[in-house]
C-alpha positions as protocol buffer text, in pm:
chain_id: "A"
residue {
  index: 1
  type: MET
  ca { x: 0 y: 0 z: 0 }
}
residue {
  index: 2
  type: SER
  ca { x: 153 y: 329 z: -110 }
}
residue {
  index: 3
  type: VAL
  ca { x: 170 y: 627 z: 122 }
}
residue {
  index: 4
  type: GLU
  ca { x: 55 y: 954 z: -28 }
}
residue {
  index: 5
  type: LEU
  ca { x: 296 y: 1234 z: 49 }
}
residue {
  index: 6
  type: THR
  ca { x: 172 y: 1570 z: 164 }
}
residue {
  index: 7
  type: PRO
  ca { x: 248 y: 1819 z: -116 }
}
residue {
  index: 8
  type: LEU
  ca { x: 554 y: 2031 z: -38 }
}
residue {
  index: 9
  type: ARG
  ca { x: 548 y: 2403 z: -104 }
}
residue {
  index: 10
  type: ILE
  ca { x: 871 y: 2594 z: -156 }
}
residue {
  index: 11
  type: LEU
  ca { x: 848 y: 2970 z: -118 }
}
residue {
  index: 12
  type: LEU
  ca { x: 1118 y: 3162 z: -304 }
}
residue {
  index: 13
  type: ALA
  ca { x: 1225 y: 3504 z: -181 }
}
residue {
  index: 14
  type: ARG
  ca { x: 1244 y: 3788 z: -427 }
}
residue {
  index: 15
  type: PRO
  ca { x: 1475 y: 3954 z: -508 }
}
residue {
  index: 16
  type: ARG
  ca { x: 1761 y: 3707 z: -510 }
}
residue {
  index: 17
  type: GLY
  ca { x: 2067 y: 3649 z: -727 }
}
residue {
  index: 18
  type: PHE
  ca { x: 2350 y: 3891 z: -786 }
}
residue {
  index: 19
  type: CYS
  ca { x: 2320 y: 4254 z: -681 }
}
residue {
  index: 20
  type: ALA
  ca { x: 2459 y: 4521 z: -914 }
}
residue {
  index: 21
  type: GLY
  ca { x: 2793 y: 4544 z: -730 }
}
residue {
  index: 22
  type: VAL
  ca { x: 2853 y: 4169 z: -747 }
}
residue {
  index: 23
  type: GLU
  ca { x: 2745 y: 4154 z: -1111 }
}
residue {
  index: 24
  type: ARG
  ca { x: 2989 y: 4432 z: -1195 }
}
residue {
  index: 25
  type: ALA
  ca { x: 3280 y: 4275 z: -1004 }
}
residue {
  index: 26
  type: ILE
  ca { x: 3244 y: 3937 z: -1173 }
}
residue {
  index: 27
  type: ARG
  ca { x: 3209 y: 4102 z: -1513 }
}
residue {
  index: 28
  type: ILE
  ca { x: 3530 y: 4299 z: -1450 }
}
residue {
  index: 29
  type: VAL
  ca { x: 3723 y: 3979 z: -1383 }
}
residue {
  index: 30
  type: GLU
  ca { x: 3581 y: 3809 z: -1692 }
}
residue {
  index: 31
  type: LEU
  ca { x: 3667 y: 4106 z: -1914 }
}
residue {
  index: 32
  type: ALA
  ca { x: 4019 y: 4125 z: -1769 }
}
residue {
  index: 33
  type: LEU
  ca { x: 4069 y: 3755 z: -1844 }
}
residue {
  index: 34
  type: ALA
  ca { x: 3954 y: 3810 z: -2201 }
}
residue {
  index: 35
  type: ARG
  ca { x: 4177 y: 4114 z: -2249 }
}
residue {
  index: 36
  type: PHE
  ca { x: 4496 y: 4010 z: -2071 }
}
residue {
  index: 37
  type: GLY
  ca { x: 4469 y: 3632 z: -2050 }
}
residue {
  index: 38
  type: PRO
  ca { x: 4545 y: 3426 z: -1740 }
}
residue {
  index: 39
  type: PRO
  ca { x: 4674 y: 3445 z: -1482 }
}
residue {
  index: 40
  type: ILE
  ca { x: 4478 y: 3734 z: -1338 }
}
residue {
  index: 41
  type: TYR
  ca { x: 4526 y: 3810 z: -968 }
}
residue {
  index: 42
  type: VAL
  ca { x: 4241 y: 3919 z: -742 }
}
residue {
  index: 43
  type: ARG
  ca { x: 4299 y: 4067 z: -400 }
}
residue {
  index: 44
  type: HIS
  ca { x: 4072 y: 3873 z: -161 }
}
residue {
  index: 45
  type: GLY
  ca { x: 3775 y: 3674 z: -296 }
}
residue {
  index: 46
  type: ILE
  ca { x: 3617 y: 3888 z: -567 }
}
residue {
  index: 47
  type: VAL
  ca { x: 3287 y: 3827 z: -383 }
}
residue {
  index: 48
  type: HIS
  ca { x: 3208 y: 3602 z: -87 }
}
residue {
  index: 49
  type: ASN
  ca { x: 3087 y: 3293 z: -268 }
}
residue {
  index: 50
  type: ARG
  ca { x: 3283 y: 2970 z: -307 }
}
residue {
  index: 51
  type: SER
  ca { x: 3119 y: 2854 z: -631 }
}
residue {
  index: 52
  type: VAL
  ca { x: 3189 y: 3190 z: -799 }
}
residue {
  index: 53
  type: GLN
  ca { x: 3551 y: 3176 z: -688 }
}
residue {
  index: 54
  type: ASP
  ca { x: 3592 y: 2814 z: -802 }
}
residue {
  index: 55
  type: ARG
  ca { x: 3457 y: 2897 z: -1148 }
}
residue {
  index: 56
  type: LEU
  ca { x: 3697 y: 3188 z: -1183 }
}
residue {
  index: 57
  type: ARG
  ca { x: 3993 y: 2980 z: -1060 }
}
residue {
  index: 58
  type: ALA
  ca { x: 3917 y: 2731 z: -1337 }
}
residue {
  index: 59
  type: LYS
  ca { x: 3954 y: 3016 z: -1587 }
}
residue {
  index: 60
  type: GLY
  ca { x: 4292 y: 3125 z: -1453 }
}
residue {
  index: 61
  type: VAL
  ca { x: 4219 y: 3359 z: -1162 }
}
residue {
  index: 62
  type: ILE
  ca { x: 4452 y: 3346 z: -861 }
}
residue {
  index: 63
  type: PHE
  ca { x: 4322 y: 3489 z: -535 }
}
residue {
  index: 64
  type: VAL
  ca { x: 4571 y: 3659 z: -303 }
}
residue {
  index: 65
  type: GLU
  ca { x: 4532 y: 3844 z: 25 }
}
residue {
  index: 66
  type: GLN
  ca { x: 4790 y: 4116 z: -33 }
}
residue {
  index: 67
  type: PRO
  ca { x: 4936 y: 4280 z: -346 }
}
residue {
  index: 68
  type: ALA
  ca { x: 5282 y: 4149 z: -248 }
}
residue {
  index: 69
  type: ASP
  ca { x: 5149 y: 3794 z: -289 }
}
residue {
  index: 70
  type: ALA
  ca { x: 5125 y: 3848 z: -665 }
}
residue {
  index: 71
  type: PRO
  ca { x: 5436 y: 3867 z: -887 }
}
residue {
  index: 72
  type: PRO
  ca { x: 5548 y: 4224 z: -964 }
}
residue {
  index: 73
  type: ARG
  ca { x: 5376 y: 4395 z: -1257 }
}
residue {
  index: 74
  type: SER
  ca { x: 5078 y: 4157 z: -1250 }
}
residue {
  index: 75
  type: VAL
  ca { x: 4724 y: 4245 z: -1343 }
}
residue {
  index: 76
  type: LEU
  ca { x: 4563 y: 4284 z: -999 }
}
residue {
  index: 77
  type: ILE
  ca { x: 4192 y: 4336 z: -936 }
}
residue {
  index: 78
  type: PHE
  ca { x: 4062 y: 4480 z: -610 }
}
residue {
  index: 79
  type: SER
  ca { x: 3753 y: 4293 z: -490 }
}
residue {
  index: 80
  type: ALA
  ca { x: 3403 y: 4436 z: -457 }
}
residue {
  index: 81
  type: HIS
  ca { x: 3464 y: 4498 z: -85 }
}
residue {
  index: 82
  type: GLY
  ca { x: 3714 y: 4779 z: -141 }
}
residue {
  index: 83
  type: VAL
  ca { x: 4066 y: 4837 z: -9 }
}
residue {
  index: 84
  type: SER
  ca { x: 4248 y: 5092 z: 203 }
}
residue {
  index: 85
  type: PRO
  ca { x: 4492 y: 5351 z: 69 }
}
residue {
  index: 86
  type: ALA
  ca { x: 4773 y: 5142 z: 221 }
}
residue {
  index: 87
  type: VAL
  ca { x: 4679 y: 4847 z: -1 }
}
residue {
  index: 88
  type: ARG
  ca { x: 4666 y: 5075 z: -305 }
}
residue {
  index: 89
  type: GLU
  ca { x: 5014 y: 5203 z: -224 }
}
residue {
  index: 90
  type: GLU
  ca { x: 5145 y: 4848 z: -186 }
}
residue {
  index: 91
  type: ALA
  ca { x: 5006 y: 4765 z: -531 }
}
residue {
  index: 92
  type: ARG
  ca { x: 5167 y: 5077 z: -675 }
}
residue {
  index: 93
  type: ARG
  ca { x: 5507 y: 4982 z: -532 }
}
residue {
  index: 94
  type: ALA
  ca { x: 5477 y: 4637 z: -689 }
}
residue {
  index: 95
  type: GLN
  ca { x: 5399 y: 4808 z: -1023 }
}
residue {
  index: 96
  type: HIS
  ca { x: 5080 y: 4610 z: -1064 }
}
residue {
  index: 97
  type: GLU
  ca { x: 4830 y: 4701 z: -1331 }
}
residue {
  index: 98
  type: VAL
  ca { x: 4536 y: 4763 z: -1101 }
}
residue {
  index: 99
  type: ILE
  ca { x: 4171 y: 4731 z: -1197 }
}
residue {
  index: 100
  type: ASP
  ca { x: 3930 y: 4839 z: -925 }
}
residue {
  index: 101
  type: ALA
  ca { x: 3615 y: 4628 z: -884 }
}
residue {
  index: 102
  type: THR
  ca { x: 3508 y: 4800 z: -561 }
}
residue {
  index: 103
  type: CYS
  ca { x: 3129 y: 4830 z: -545 }
}
residue {
  index: 104
  type: PRO
  ca { x: 3037 y: 5194 z: -612 }
}
residue {
  index: 105
  type: LEU
  ca { x: 2824 y: 5192 z: -296 }
}
residue {
  index: 106
  type: VAL
  ca { x: 3135 y: 5101 z: -95 }
}
residue {
  index: 107
  type: THR
  ca { x: 3332 y: 5369 z: -278 }
}
residue {
  index: 108
  type: LYS
  ca { x: 3067 y: 5618 z: -163 }
}
residue {
  index: 109
  type: VAL
  ca { x: 3137 y: 5526 z: 200 }
}
residue {
  index: 110
  type: HIS
  ca { x: 3513 y: 5570 z: 143 }
}
residue {
  index: 111
  type: GLN
  ca { x: 3450 y: 5917 z: 3 }
}
residue {
  index: 112
  type: GLU
  ca { x: 3238 y: 6005 z: 304 }
}
residue {
  index: 113
  type: ALA
  ca { x: 3514 y: 5886 z: 539 }
}
residue {
  index: 114
  type: ARG
  ca { x: 3769 y: 6108 z: 367 }
}
residue {
  index: 115
  type: ARG
  ca { x: 3531 y: 6407 z: 374 }
}
residue {
  index: 116
  type: PHE
  ca { x: 3443 y: 6374 z: 742 }
}
residue {
  index: 117
  type: ALA
  ca { x: 3807 y: 6324 z: 839 }
}
residue {
  index: 118
  type: ALA
  ca { x: 3914 y: 6629 z: 635 }
}
residue {
  index: 119
  type: GLU
  ca { x: 3654 y: 6835 z: 822 }
}
residue {
  index: 120
  type: GLY
  ca { x: 3802 y: 6730 z: 1156 }
}
residue {
  index: 121
  type: ALA
  ca { x: 3526 y: 6492 z: 1262 }
}
residue {
  index: 122
  type: GLU
  ca { x: 3586 y: 6173 z: 1456 }
}
residue {
  index: 123
  type: ILE
  ca { x: 3421 y: 5884 z: 1268 }
}
residue {
  index: 124
  type: LEU
  ca { x: 3220 y: 5607 z: 1431 }
}
residue {
  index: 125
  type: LEU
  ca { x: 3205 y: 5324 z: 1177 }
}
residue {
  index: 126
  type: ILE
  ca { x: 2926 y: 5074 z: 1247 }
}
residue {
  index: 127
  type: GLY
  ca { x: 3031 y: 4734 z: 1122 }
}
residue {
  index: 128
  type: HIS
  ca { x: 3226 y: 4415 z: 1182 }
}
residue {
  index: 129
  type: ALA
  ca { x: 3586 y: 4507 z: 1261 }
}
residue {
  index: 130
  type: ARG
  ca { x: 3740 y: 4206 z: 1086 }
}
residue {
  index: 131
  type: HIS
  ca { x: 3530 y: 4228 z: 771 }
}
residue {
  index: 132
  type: VAL
  ca { x: 3736 y: 4322 z: 468 }
}
residue {
  index: 133
  type: GLU
  ca { x: 3499 y: 4607 z: 377 }
}
residue {
  index: 134
  type: VAL
  ca { x: 3536 y: 4768 z: 719 }
}
residue {
  index: 135
  type: GLU
  ca { x: 3914 y: 4728 z: 705 }
}
residue {
  index: 136
  type: GLY
  ca { x: 3916 y: 4919 z: 377 }
}
residue {
  index: 137
  type: THR
  ca { x: 3687 y: 5197 z: 496 }
}
residue {
  index: 138
  type: ARG
  ca { x: 3869 y: 5241 z: 825 }
}
residue {
  index: 139
  type: GLY
  ca { x: 4194 y: 5264 z: 633 }
}
residue {
  index: 140
  type: GLU
  ca { x: 4080 y: 5589 z: 473 }
}
residue {
  index: 141
  type: ALA
  ca { x: 4115 y: 5766 z: 809 }
}
residue {
  index: 142
  type: PRO
  ca { x: 4260 y: 5519 z: 1060 }
}
residue {
  index: 143
  type: HIS
  ca { x: 4352 y: 5779 z: 1322 }
}
residue {
  index: 144
  type: ALA
  ca { x: 4006 y: 5935 z: 1313 }
}
residue {
  index: 145
  type: THR
  ca { x: 3793 y: 5618 z: 1303 }
}
residue {
  index: 146
  type: GLN
  ca { x: 3655 y: 5388 z: 1571 }
}
residue {
  index: 147
  type: VAL
  ca { x: 3462 y: 5073 z: 1479 }
}
residue {
  index: 148
  type: VAL
  ca { x: 3131 y: 5023 z: 1660 }
}
residue {
  index: 149
  type: GLU
  ca { x: 3027 y: 4660 z: 1631 }
}
residue {
  index: 150
  type: THR
  ca { x: 2733 y: 4632 z: 1870 }
}
residue {
  index: 151
  type: LEU
  ca { x: 2469 y: 4832 z: 2052 }
}
residue {
  index: 152
  type: GLU
  ca { x: 2677 y: 4788 z: 2367 }
}
residue {
  index: 153
  type: ASP
  ca { x: 2974 y: 4949 z: 2187 }
}
residue {
  index: 154
  type: ALA
  ca { x: 2753 y: 5244 z: 2094 }
}
residue {
  index: 155
  type: LEU
  ca { x: 2654 y: 5293 z: 2457 }
}
residue {
  index: 156
  type: ARG
  ca { x: 3012 y: 5307 z: 2583 }
}
residue {
  index: 157
  type: VAL
  ca { x: 3225 y: 5446 z: 2299 }
}
residue {
  index: 158
  type: GLU
  ca { x: 3425 y: 5757 z: 2398 }
}
residue {
  index: 159
  type: VAL
  ca { x: 3510 y: 6043 z: 2164 }
}
residue {
  index: 160
  type: ARG
  ca { x: 3738 y: 6344 z: 2191 }
}
residue {
  index: 161
  type: ASP
  ca { x: 3470 y: 6605 z: 2114 }
}
residue {
  index: 162
  type: ALA
  ca { x: 3100 y: 6514 z: 2127 }
}
residue {
  index: 163
  type: ASN
  ca { x: 3023 y: 6805 z: 1893 }
}
residue {
  index: 164
  type: ARG
  ca { x: 3251 y: 6680 z: 1616 }
}
residue {
  index: 165
  type: VAL
  ca { x: 3137 y: 6322 z: 1553 }
}
residue {
  index: 166
  type: ALA
  ca { x: 3021 y: 6155 z: 1232 }
}
residue {
  index: 167
  type: VAL
  ca { x: 2881 y: 5808 z: 1165 }
}
residue {
  index: 168
  type: LEU
  ca { x: 2921 y: 5567 z: 874 }
}
residue {
  index: 169
  type: THR
  ca { x: 2811 y: 5207 z: 829 }
}
residue {
  index: 170
  type: GLN
  ca { x: 2921 y: 4893 z: 654 }
}
residue {
  index: 171
  type: THR
  ca { x: 2696 y: 4841 z: 351 }
}
residue {
  index: 172
  type: THR
  ca { x: 2583 y: 4486 z: 436 }
}
residue {
  index: 173
  type: LEU
  ca { x: 2455 y: 4509 z: 794 }
}
residue {
  index: 174
  type: SER
  ca { x: 2126 y: 4416 z: 955 }
}
residue {
  index: 175
  type: VAL
  ca { x: 1899 y: 4711 z: 886 }
}
residue {
  index: 176
  type: ASP
  ca { x: 1706 y: 4673 z: 1212 }
}
residue {
  index: 177
  type: GLU
  ca { x: 2013 y: 4634 z: 1433 }
}
residue {
  index: 178
  type: THR
  ca { x: 2186 y: 4925 z: 1264 }
}
residue {
  index: 179
  type: GLN
  ca { x: 1888 y: 5152 z: 1326 }
}
residue {
  index: 180
  type: GLN
  ca { x: 1903 y: 5063 z: 1697 }
}
residue {
  index: 181
  type: THR
  ca { x: 2274 y: 5138 z: 1710 }
}
residue {
  index: 182
  type: LEU
  ca { x: 2226 y: 5467 z: 1525 }
}
residue {
  index: 183
  type: ALA
  ca { x: 1949 y: 5568 z: 1764 }
}
residue {
  index: 184
  type: ALA
  ca { x: 2177 y: 5505 z: 2062 }
}
residue {
  index: 185
  type: LEU
  ca { x: 2458 y: 5710 z: 1906 }
}
residue {
  index: 186
  type: ARG
  ca { x: 2223 y: 5998 z: 1824 }
}
residue {
  index: 187
  type: GLN
  ca { x: 2095 y: 6003 z: 2180 }
}
residue {
  index: 188
  type: ARG
  ca { x: 2449 y: 6020 z: 2316 }
}
residue {
  index: 189
  type: PHE
  ca { x: 2578 y: 6263 z: 2052 }
}
residue {
  index: 190
  type: PRO
  ca { x: 2299 y: 6504 z: 1944 }
}
residue {
  index: 191
  type: GLU
  ca { x: 2533 y: 6675 z: 1694 }
}
residue {
  index: 192
  type: LEU
  ca { x: 2613 y: 6344 z: 1523 }
}
residue {
  index: 193
  type: ARG
  ca { x: 2664 y: 6391 z: 1151 }
}
residue {
  index: 194
  type: ALA
  ca { x: 2557 y: 6128 z: 898 }
}
residue {
  index: 195
  type: PRO
  ca { x: 2564 y: 6091 z: 518 }
}
residue {
  index: 196
  type: HIS
  ca { x: 2274 y: 6235 z: 319 }
}
residue {
  index: 197
  type: ARG
  ca { x: 2178 y: 5880 z: 213 }
}
residue {
  index: 198
  type: ASP
  ca { x: 2201 y: 5558 z: 410 }
}
residue {
  index: 199
  type: ASP
  ca { x: 2516 y: 5354 z: 361 }
}
residue {
  index: 200
  type: ILE
  ca { x: 2341 y: 5014 z: 381 }
}
residue {
  index: 201
  type: CYS
  ca { x: 2289 y: 4910 z: 22 }
}
residue {
  index: 202
  type: TYR
  ca { x: 1955 y: 4864 z: -151 }
}
residue {
  index: 203
  type: ALA
  ca { x: 2015 y: 4491 z: -210 }
}
residue {
  index: 204
  type: THR
  ca { x: 2079 y: 4426 z: 159 }
}
residue {
  index: 205
  type: GLN
  ca { x: 1757 y: 4608 z: 251 }
}
residue {
  index: 206
  type: ASN
  ca { x: 1550 y: 4432 z: -16 }
}
residue {
  index: 207
  type: ARG
  ca { x: 1670 y: 4083 z: 77 }
}
residue {
  index: 208
  type: GLN
  ca { x: 1609 y: 4136 z: 447 }
}
residue {
  index: 209
  type: ASP
  ca { x: 1256 y: 4256 z: 373 }
}
residue {
  index: 210
  type: ALA
  ca { x: 1200 y: 3943 z: 161 }
}
residue {
  index: 211
  type: VAL
  ca { x: 1322 y: 3715 z: 440 }
}
residue {
  index: 212
  type: LYS
  ca { x: 1075 y: 3874 z: 681 }
}
residue {
  index: 213
  type: GLN
  ca { x: 801 y: 3776 z: 436 }
}
residue {
  index: 214
  type: LEU
  ca { x: 930 y: 3419 z: 429 }
}
residue {
  index: 215
  type: ALA
  ca { x: 946 y: 3401 z: 806 }
}
residue {
  index: 216
  type: ARG
  ca { x: 575 y: 3484 z: 831 }
}
residue {
  index: 217
  type: ARG
  ca { x: 468 y: 3210 z: 591 }
}
residue {
  index: 218
  type: ALA
  ca { x: 720 y: 2922 z: 593 }
}
residue {
  index: 219
  type: GLU
  ca { x: 767 y: 2654 z: 857 }
}
residue {
  index: 220
  type: ARG
  ca { x: 1141 y: 2642 z: 790 }
}
residue {
  index: 221
  type: VAL
  ca { x: 1371 y: 2888 z: 613 }
}
residue {
  index: 222
  type: LEU
  ca { x: 1694 y: 2802 z: 433 }
}
residue {
  index: 223
  type: ILE
  ca { x: 1939 y: 3082 z: 352 }
}
residue {
  index: 224
  type: VAL
  ca { x: 2179 y: 3010 z: 67 }
}
residue {
  index: 225
  type: GLY
  ca { x: 2509 y: 3188 z: 121 }
}
residue {
  index: 226
  type: SER
  ca { x: 2868 y: 3171 z: 237 }
}
residue {
  index: 227
  type: PRO
  ca { x: 2963 y: 3197 z: 604 }
}
residue {
  index: 228
  type: GLU
  ca { x: 3203 y: 3476 z: 498 }
}
residue {
  index: 229
  type: SER
  ca { x: 2919 y: 3673 z: 337 }
}
residue {
  index: 230
  type: SER
  ca { x: 2804 y: 3950 z: 569 }
}
residue {
  index: 231
  type: ASN
  ca { x: 2479 y: 4011 z: 380 }
}
residue {
  index: 232
  type: GLY
  ca { x: 2404 y: 3637 z: 377 }
}
residue {
  index: 233
  type: MET
  ca { x: 2465 y: 3591 z: 749 }
}
residue {
  index: 234
  type: ARG
  ca { x: 2245 y: 3891 z: 821 }
}
residue {
  index: 235
  type: LEU
  ca { x: 1964 y: 3717 z: 632 }
}
residue {
  index: 236
  type: LEU
  ca { x: 1996 y: 3420 z: 866 }
}
residue {
  index: 237
  type: GLU
  ca { x: 1981 y: 3651 z: 1167 }
}
residue {
  index: 238
  type: THR
  ca { x: 1683 y: 3837 z: 1021 }
}
residue {
  index: 239
  type: ALA
  ca { x: 1487 y: 3514 z: 974 }
}
residue {
  index: 240
  type: ARG
  ca { x: 1557 y: 3400 z: 1327 }
}
residue {
  index: 241
  type: ARG
  ca { x: 1471 y: 3738 z: 1480 }
}
residue {
  index: 242
  type: ALA
  ca { x: 1141 y: 3723 z: 1292 }
}
residue {
  index: 243
  type: GLY
  ca { x: 1064 y: 3397 z: 1472 }
}
residue {
  index: 244
  type: ALA
  ca { x: 1141 y: 3148 z: 1197 }
}
residue {
  index: 245
  type: TRP
  ca { x: 1334 y: 2824 z: 1225 }
}
residue {
  index: 246
  type: ALA
  ca { x: 1626 y: 2897 z: 992 }
}
residue {
  index: 247
  type: GLU
  ca { x: 1958 y: 2751 z: 879 }
}
residue {
  index: 248
  type: ARG
  ca { x: 2224 y: 2850 z: 626 }
}
residue {
  index: 249
  type: VAL
  ca { x: 2384 y: 2639 z: 354 }
}
residue {
  index: 250
  type: GLU
  ca { x: 2639 y: 2725 z: 89 }
}
residue {
  index: 251
  type: SER
  ca { x: 2544 y: 2434 z: -135 }
}
residue {
  index: 252
  type: ALA
  ca { x: 2268 y: 2177 z: -175 }
}
residue {
  index: 253
  type: GLU
  ca { x: 2496 y: 1907 z: -33 }
}
residue {
  index: 254
  type: GLU
  ca { x: 2498 y: 2080 z: 305 }
}
residue {
  index: 255
  type: ILE
  ca { x: 2124 y: 2036 z: 364 }
}
residue {
  index: 256
  type: ASP
  ca { x: 2057 y: 1809 z: 661 }
}
residue {
  index: 257
  type: PRO
  ca { x: 1748 y: 1596 z: 587 }
}
residue {
  index: 258
  type: ARG
  ca { x: 1646 y: 1623 z: 951 }
}
residue {
  index: 259
  type: TRP
  ca { x: 1589 y: 1997 z: 903 }
}
residue {
  index: 260
  type: LEU
  ca { x: 1301 y: 1929 z: 665 }
}
residue {
  index: 261
  type: ALA
  ca { x: 1134 y: 1637 z: 843 }
}
residue {
  index: 262
  type: GLY
  ca { x: 760 y: 1691 z: 875 }
}
residue {
  index: 263
  type: ALA
  ca { x: 762 y: 2032 z: 706 }
}
residue {
  index: 264
  type: THR
  ca { x: 515 y: 2112 z: 430 }
}
residue {
  index: 265
  type: CYS
  ca { x: 630 y: 2469 z: 352 }
}
residue {
  index: 266
  type: ILE
  ca { x: 999 y: 2562 z: 312 }
}
residue {
  index: 267
  type: GLY
  ca { x: 1123 y: 2914 z: 245 }
}
residue {
  index: 268
  type: VAL
  ca { x: 1440 y: 2973 z: 44 }
}
residue {
  index: 269
  type: ALA
  ca { x: 1635 y: 3300 z: 22 }
}
residue {
  index: 270
  type: SER
  ca { x: 1986 y: 3380 z: -95 }
}
residue {
  index: 271
  type: GLY
  ca { x: 2257 y: 3638 z: -39 }
}
residue {
  index: 272
  type: ALA
  ca { x: 2356 y: 3896 z: -298 }
}
residue {
  index: 273
  type: ALA
  ca { x: 2663 y: 3700 z: -415 }
}
residue {
  index: 274
  type: VAL
  ca { x: 2485 y: 3367 z: -475 }
}
residue {
  index: 275
  type: PRO
  ca { x: 2440 y: 3246 z: -837 }
}
residue {
  index: 276
  type: GLU
  ca { x: 2089 y: 3143 z: -936 }
}
residue {
  index: 277
  type: ASP
  ca { x: 2202 y: 2789 z: -1022 }
}
residue {
  index: 278
  type: CYS
  ca { x: 2307 y: 2738 z: -657 }
}
residue {
  index: 279
  type: VAL
  ca { x: 1953 y: 2829 z: -550 }
}
residue {
  index: 280
  type: ASP
  ca { x: 1811 y: 2594 z: -815 }
}
residue {
  index: 281
  type: ALA
  ca { x: 2025 y: 2311 z: -681 }
}
residue {
  index: 282
  type: VAL
  ca { x: 1900 y: 2374 z: -326 }
}
residue {
  index: 283
  type: ILE
  ca { x: 1538 y: 2366 z: -447 }
}
residue {
  index: 284
  type: ALA
  ca { x: 1597 y: 2040 z: -633 }
}
residue {
  index: 285
  type: ARG
  ca { x: 1758 y: 1883 z: -326 }
}
residue {
  index: 286
  type: ILE
  ca { x: 1469 y: 1989 z: -101 }
}
residue {
  index: 287
  type: ALA
  ca { x: 1221 y: 1829 z: -341 }
}
residue {
  index: 288
  type: GLU
  ca { x: 1434 y: 1514 z: -365 }
}
residue {
  index: 289
  type: LEU
  ca { x: 1449 y: 1480 z: 14 }
}
residue {
  index: 290
  type: HIS
  ca { x: 1073 y: 1517 z: 30 }
}
residue {
  index: 291
  type: GLY
  ca { x: 1038 y: 1228 z: -210 }
}
residue {
  index: 292
  type: GLY
  ca { x: 900 y: 1397 z: -516 }
}
residue {
  index: 293
  type: GLU
  ca { x: 808 y: 1719 z: -685 }
}
residue {
  index: 294
  type: ALA
  ca { x: 737 y: 2041 z: -502 }
}
residue {
  index: 295
  type: LEU
  ca { x: 506 y: 2331 z: -571 }
}
residue {
  index: 296
  type: ILE
  ca { x: 722 y: 2642 z: -610 }
}
residue {
  index: 297
  type: GLU
  ca { x: 586 y: 2988 z: -538 }
}
residue {
  index: 298
  type: GLU
  ca { x: 788 y: 3306 z: -585 }
}
residue {
  index: 299
  type: LEU
  ca { x: 697 y: 3584 z: -346 }
}
residue {
  index: 300
  type: SER
  ca { x: 643 y: 3937 z: -469 }
}
residue {
  index: 301
  type: GLY
  ca { x: 932 y: 4178 z: -436 }
}
residue {
  index: 302
  type: PRO
  ca { x: 1094 y: 4482 z: -596 }
}
residue {
  index: 303
  type: GLU
  ca { x: 1265 y: 4468 z: -933 }
}
residue {
  index: 304
  type: GLU
  ca { x: 1635 y: 4550 z: -909 }
}
residue {
  index: 305
  type: ALA
  ca { x: 1723 y: 4728 z: -1230 }
}
residue {
  index: 306
  type: LEU
  ca { x: 2029 y: 4916 z: -1104 }
}
residue {
  index: 307
  type: ALA
  ca { x: 2350 y: 4865 z: -1303 }
}
residue {
  index: 308
  type: PHE
  ca { x: 2693 y: 5015 z: -1242 }
}
residue {
  index: 309
  type: ALA
  ca { x: 2933 y: 5131 z: -1512 }
}
residue {
  index: 310
  type: LEU
  ca { x: 3251 y: 4933 z: -1572 }
}
residue {
  index: 311
  type: PRO
  ca { x: 3594 y: 5091 z: -1516 }
}
residue {
  index: 312
  type: SER
  ca { x: 3693 y: 5305 z: -1812 }
}
residue {
  index: 313
  type: ALA
  ca { x: 3989 y: 5075 z: -1888 }
}
residue {
  index: 314
  type: LEU
  ca { x: 3748 y: 4792 z: -1971 }
}
residue {
  index: 315
  type: ARG
  ca { x: 3470 y: 4983 z: -2146 }
}
residue {
  index: 316
  type: SER
  ca { x: 3640 y: 4999 z: -2485 }
}
residue {
  index: 317
  type: PRO
  ca { x: 3855 y: 4770 z: -2700 }
}
residue {
  index: 318
  type: PRO
  ca { x: 4223 y: 4775 z: -2600 }
}
residue {
  index: 319
  type: ALA
  ca { x: 4452 y: 5016 z: -2778 }
}
residue {
  index: 320
  type: ARG
  ca { x: 4713 y: 4863 z: -3006 }
}
residue {
  index: 321
  type: GLY
  ca { x: 4981 y: 4701 z: -2792 }
}
residue {
  index: 322
  type: ASP
  ca { x: 4769 y: 4739 z: -2479 }
}
residue {
  index: 323
  type: GLU
  ca { x: 4731 y: 4367 z: -2410 }
}
residue {
  index: 324
  type: ARG
  ca { x: 4984 y: 4210 z: -2177 }
}
residue {
  index: 325
  type: GLY
  ca { x: 5269 y: 4059 z: -2370 }
}
residue {
  index: 326
  type: ALA
  ca { x: 5199 y: 4257 z: -2689 }
}
């Protein structure tokens, strides 16, 4: 006698897939490979996703942590997370041909750091101190910047002059937690200066909003993303804060069948550096573990039509003799 399975519903968050900054960074690497040929060196992972990095390695990309790790006069790409002026100077000394894939939204924060520091303000940078993006931003004004990681930090941080304080944030933080931290800083420092527009990027905001939708409707939520991805880990935290049972996987193989036992509605969301085929593989694995097909429903969400321009060096065909080795 056959047992009829309860139909499984899979709710897909929207938006998902690459944000504009990730799309641009990967495109920069691909164009550099086509123009200069391998090997191409990339400082840090171009984005925080293992499958993306593995695919680029197969094409001839070598990831390094510092410019000195690449042979002198190499083609070196700065990752989407941005770098400090000290890293840029190290690359200059090594005579690397540098191509900058920093997300323009991160570049905006760097510009704000330089402006506030030039005006004599002490900068409180909300973010994770060891994250590569924060290291780069702090490097713009290291003597004028303190990193504020938590609400507790905001309540006890000391500054030289309470009337000359500015605040910046990492672009991939929890929106809700950041608002709490900002509120605490504003209460302590009424003259606190902030950028005209929020530093947290649109894609981070959109994906956290989508996860809150999932948390209201799904019995379990799976977040697809790397443990190194700040925006992906914040999605996991957002789901749990919203009351959902949630776990994170980087690939379909990491799904524990016990997580899905007895569930009839699974929510799936992904970080801004996750390729769509990784999400497809997770969906297929969920259905397989359930024992058959699943009904897939995509939630409503904003369209992300933003696109960033490529660096000028890659926007046109190379000049005669411009390719490496010509």
